[in-house]
Residue, then its C-alpha position, 0 to 999 in steps of 0.5 A: m562259555s568264555d574264559d572270562d566267566k571263570k575268572p576268580g573275580l566272580r563273587s559267587q565263585s568264593w562260594f561255590g568254586g572252593k574244592g574243600a569242605h567250604g565249596f562242598a557244602h555250598r554246592s550241595w545245598v544248592r543241589s537239593r533244587g536239582v541243580p546240574s554240575d556245570h551251574f557251578d563251573g564259573r557261570p555269573v549267578i544272577g539274583i532276581c529280587n522279586t517283590w512279588s506279594e498278593l498284598t501288593p496288587c500292582n506287583s501281583h504278576f511278577r511270578d509270571l514275569a520272573q520265569f521270563v527273566r529266568e529264561g533270559i538269564l539261562e539263555a545268556g548262560g547265567v544261573p538265576m537265583e530268585f529271592p523275595v524281599t519285603s514288598p510295601g504295597e501303598t494300597l494296603t499297607r498301614p499306615t504308609a508304605m513309606l514307613l517301610r520303604n527303608l525297611t525294604s531297602m535294608d532287606v535288599e542291601e543285606t540279602l544281596r551282600a550276604n549271598p553268592i550273587d554277581g549281578v541282580v535284577l530288581m523286579m519293582g512296581c508299586d511306589k515304594t518298591t522302586p526306590a527301596l530296590l535301587m537304594g539297597a542295590a546302590s549301597v552294594n554296588l553290584p552289576t544291577i538292572g531294573l524291571s518295572a511292573g508295567p501300568m495296568l490297562n486303560g479303565s473305562r466307564a460309560g464308554k469313556s476312558f477312566g483313570v485314577k484322577d477320575a476316580w478322585k472326582l468321583g469320590d468328591d461327588a459321592r461327598t456332595g451327593l452327585a454320585t451314589l454308592e452303586d456309582m462308586e461300586e460299579a466304578e471299582s471294577c471299571l478303574n482296575r482292569s488288570h494287573g499293574v500299577c496305577n494307569v496315571m502318572g503316578t508315583a509308581s510310573t514316575m519312578a519306572s520312568i526315571v529308572e529309564a532316564l538313569g539309564v538303569g532299565l531298558p527303554d520302554n521299561a515304564a509304559i508297556p502295560a503289565v499284561d502286554a506280551r512285550r512286557k514279557v519279552l523285555s523281561r527275557m531281555v532283561g535276563r539275557r543282559i544282566v548276564d552280560m553286564v556281569r561279564e562286562d564289570m558294569t557296576l551300578d555306580k558306572v551308570l548311576t552317576r550324577k549326570a544321569v541323576e540330572n537326566a532324571i530331574k529333567i525327564n520328571a519335569a517333561i512327563g509332569g511326574s510325581t512330587n514323590a520323586v524329589i524324596h525317592l531320587t534324593a535318597i536313591a542318589r546319596r545312597m550312591e554317594v552322588e550329591l543332590e540338594i533339593g535346590d537342584w530340582d528347580e535349577l536343573a528343571k527350570e527350562v524343561p517343559t511339560l511334554l506329555n498329556i497324561q493324567p493327573s496333569g493332563d487327559y491321557l492314560m499310561q497305555d495311551f503313552h506307550e502307544a504314543g511312543g513312551v518314555p524313549v520319545i521324551i528321551k529322544s526330543l530332549c536330547e536332540a534339544g540339548m537338554l539331556h546328557g545324552d552320552e551317559l552309559t545305560v544298562s543297554g551298553q549304548t549311551l542314553a542317546e544312542a539307546n532311545a535313537y529309534a523313538k518316534c512319536l505316533n500320537p501328538d496329542v499325548i506327547f508334545s513337542v519341545e517347540k510346542p510343549f503341552k505346558s511351558h513350565s516344569g512339573i515340580a517347583i521348590l518353594k523356600g521361605n520362612l515356612c519351609p526353611g528346609g524347602s517344600v514342593i508343589k506340582p504347578s502342572a497339576a494346579d489351578s494356575s489362578l492359585l499359584k500366586h496367592k495370600g489367605p488366612a490360614v485354616v489349621f488342622e493339627n493332625q490327621e484325625d482333626l481334619l477327618k473330624r472337621v473338614d466337612d463340618p457345615d460350620l467349619e470357618i473357610t472360604p475359597d480363598s483360605v489356605m488349609v494347613l495340615k500339621n504332624c504328617g511328617p516322616r517323624g510326625f505320622p510316623g512314615m510321612p503318609e499321602l495326605g497332602m491332598m486334603p479333601i476339599p470341605a464339602k461346603l466349598l464343593k457345593q459351592g463349586v470350588k474345585d481346588i484351594i491352596r493346601i500346605s503340609d509336611a505330608r506327601m500326596s499320591g502321584t495320582s493326586f492333583g491341586a494347589v497342594v504344597l507338600h514336604v515342608s521341611p523341617e516338620a511339625a513334629v521337630g519344631g518346624t515353622l509349620a507347627l507354629v501356625k494358627n488359624g487366621d495367620m496370613i499365609e503368602l504363596d508365589v510359585a513364580q518367585r519360589r516363596l512360601e511366607l507365614l506373614i507374622p511379625a519376626e518377634e511373634l514368631e519366636q515367642r511362639r517357637a519359645a512356648w512350643q512343645a514337642p509331641d510324644s513320639p507316636a512310636k515306641r519300639g520296634y522298627a517304627k521307633l528306629y525309624v523316628d529316631t534316625v529318619n532324615q527330613a524330607h529335603d534329605g530324602c527321608d532315609l535312616d541317617f545310618l543308611v546313607g552312603m555305600t558299604g560295597s559288596d564285600v562280606p567276610a568269608n564264613q570259615h568252616 
């Protein structure tokens, strides 16, 4: 152990280094776990922030991975301290895991600040746990490294790969009688064959890729399958590396910079990443006090092609992505093309370019080149117009290209209940040229902004062979979803945004190339409707939900609670005995 390990600058020493009753009490209680004396001699104390939960299936292997992280910390001369935090899982949490993202970030922030922790490993998997843990850690600004869950193994059904996108299509077939209940039950075990997050480029794998792009995770963090032994090795190396990061005083602000955020936006475009990344990265950046506006997504990524042929934008699955070379290939390709800030520092201790220089594409059918990309346009476009003055998002790479310029009459659903009640009504007045509009599913209106944006195509249209239709809402959609879906309309309907004023039959114009979304009614008519609009009653009456509704920012500002934006740091008043 070096002399540097004993320097008083380690936060943990203000708990464990005292010679009087203060230090005695802290050491004594920890000794109940069988900790030897030399663990208090000035070694870095490393928190293992674990989102393991049986209620979060994507993260259900974290007990196992945490042991490998622990081994790495001990090998490097650190002291591991594992602790749990709130673990919102998208598959089971109601009304939506997004409602709890900010609560989890508060849990992380306050736990890190309040305890004798010098550096932290963030164990994150299912969609909201990644941004939540990064948001909380950013507000404390300790040495921080991310470890993602990894994707589940490829699904397999009838001798073919089977992903979440295929499951969505099977669900549509069931609604129109082309698939049976037995088909659906059989597909359940075909899709989820192991621990891990969704096996497509959904939000979980998108955010894991962004962890790599930001330089907050080691190379290969995103795509090694959850049950692959190489993820256990990665976990061990993460444990070793965080100890060195503490010794180097590599706090999170030295990695998570404006240029790193720009890199993440460009990587998201190249992988055809989830639209949810817009909200999550904005919230992370603003916790780190890095400026990021919704328009930056267009400005920074407009020249970046989509390189990855993966569901839901393409054909392959996450296991195929790993075997083709993973995120390091994407990073290396964009660095060599001059599209990334390759000189940005990463938690590996190397620059982004240096850390990924070894990468090699092993399957050009999965990972395309910059010169001959999979798709020429980037994965996410930001729209503006009188229907969304604060902005909205669409994922062109996952939409029917014929719908990216469209004008049609609105078919309006006032809320989720209205949608579910009428969408399969054979008397619903709707055609393939219509524009489906869903209101009151934004941050405050639901509350929590659920993944309802990919409204089901009405059964009567599915029976006509319609595979896509324009859908507009203030909701989000799962990163596993696809279609000509406009999301995150801001301001939302519940706060009086223009979306609240749309009526059946109103003409709406979408022009993705021009980044426009317009409600085609006279300005005078719009203002008359606005004057007559009445705010709906809040759906939240008490507890955290009320705190959320009362303080949440709009989608274009990251949906963080307004009083959480920014950084407090790691200082905490000492407890005097």
